[in-house]
C-alpha positions as CSV (number, residue, x, y, z in Angstrom):
1,X,3.9,-2.7,-16.5
2,X,7.3,-3.5,-15.1
3,X,7.1,-5.6,-12.0
4,X,3.7,-7.0,-11.1
5,X,3.3,-8.0,-7.5
6,X,1.2,-11.1,-6.7
7,X,-1.3,-8.8,-4.9
8,X,-1.6,-6.6,-8.0
9,X,-2.0,-9.6,-10.2
10,X,-4.7,-11.0,-8.0
11,X,-6.6,-7.7,-8.0
12,X,-6.4,-7.4,-11.8
13,X,-7.5,-10.9,-12.4
14,X,-11.2,-10.2,-11.9
15,X,-13.8,-7.4,-11.6
16,X,-13.8,-5.5,-8.3
17,X,-17.2,-6.8,-7.1
18,X,-17.6,-6.5,-3.3
19,X,-13.9,-6.6,-2.5
20,X,-12.9,-4.8,0.7
21,X,-10.6,-1.8,0.2
22,X,-7.6,-3.7,1.7
23,X,-7.6,-5.8,-1.6
24,X,-6.2,-2.8,-3.5
25,X,-2.5,-3.1,-4.0
26,X,-0.6,-0.6,-1.8
27,X,-3.3,-0.4,0.9
28,X,-1.9,-1.5,4.2
29,X,-4.0,-2.6,7.1
30,X,-3.5,0.7,8.9
31,X,-4.4,2.7,5.8
32,X,-7.5,0.5,5.2
33,X,-8.6,1.4,8.7
34,X,-8.2,5.1,8.0
35,X,-10.1,4.7,4.7
36,X,-12.9,2.8,6.3
37,X,-13.4,5.5,8.9
38,X,-13.8,8.0,6.0
39,X,-16.4,5.8,4.3
40,X,-14.1,4.0,1.8
41,X,-14.7,0.4,3.0
42,X,-15.0,-1.2,-0.5
43,X,-12.5,-1.2,-3.4
44,X,-15.2,0.2,-5.6
45,X,-15.7,3.3,-3.4
46,X,-11.9,4.0,-3.7
47,X,-12.1,3.4,-7.4
48,X,-15.0,5.9,-7.5
49,X,-12.8,8.5,-5.8
50,X,-10.1,7.8,-8.4
51,X,-12.6,8.3,-11.2
52,X,-14.0,11.5,-9.7
53,X,-10.4,12.8,-9.9
54,X,-10.5,11.9,-13.6
55,X,-7.9,9.2,-13.1
56,X,-5.3,11.8,-12.3
57,X,-2.7,9.8,-10.4
58,X,-0.9,12.8,-8.9
59,X,-4.1,14.3,-7.5
60,X,-5.3,10.9,-6.2
61,X,-1.9,10.3,-4.5
62,X,-2.0,13.7,-2.9
63,X,-5.5,13.1,-1.6
64,X,-4.5,9.7,-0.1
65,X,-1.5,11.2,1.6
66,X,-3.1,14.4,2.9
67,X,-6.6,13.1,3.8
68,X,-6.0,9.5,4.6
69,X,-2.5,9.2,6.0
70,X,-1.0,7.1,3.2
71,X,2.7,7.0,2.7
72,X,4.1,8.0,-0.7
73,X,4.8,4.4,-1.5
74,X,1.2,3.3,-0.6
75,X,-0.2,6.2,-2.6
76,X,1.8,5.3,-5.7
77,X,1.1,1.6,-5.5
78,X,-2.7,2.1,-5.0
79,X,-3.1,4.7,-7.8
80,X,-1.1,2.4,-10.1
81,X,-3.3,-0.5,-9.1
82,X,-6.5,1.4,-9.8
83,X,-5.1,2.8,-13.1
84,X,-4.2,-0.7,-14.3
85,X,-7.6,-2.0,-13.2
86,X,-9.3,0.7,-15.3
87,X,-7.1,-0.2,-18.3
88,X,-8.3,-3.8,-18.0
89,X,-11.9,-3.4,-17.2
90,X,-13.1,0.1,-18.5
């Protein structure tokens, strides 16, 4: 992992638990609102979507951009965050 943002470091420091989706690195307030309206209000529900896509970052990023209105940067950061979390906790 090259540069680790403080937000990513905080997310990786403990299990997901009941964290809101906005805790995921790369998820802006605006994107969080879009995700919540689609039923992804918790970080673990977003992680579930990532796992349903077999941890395929490209597919997950495409889904975030096309279905949830994420920017490319948001999609890359959030998929990296979930990938790193899986490496630490699964």
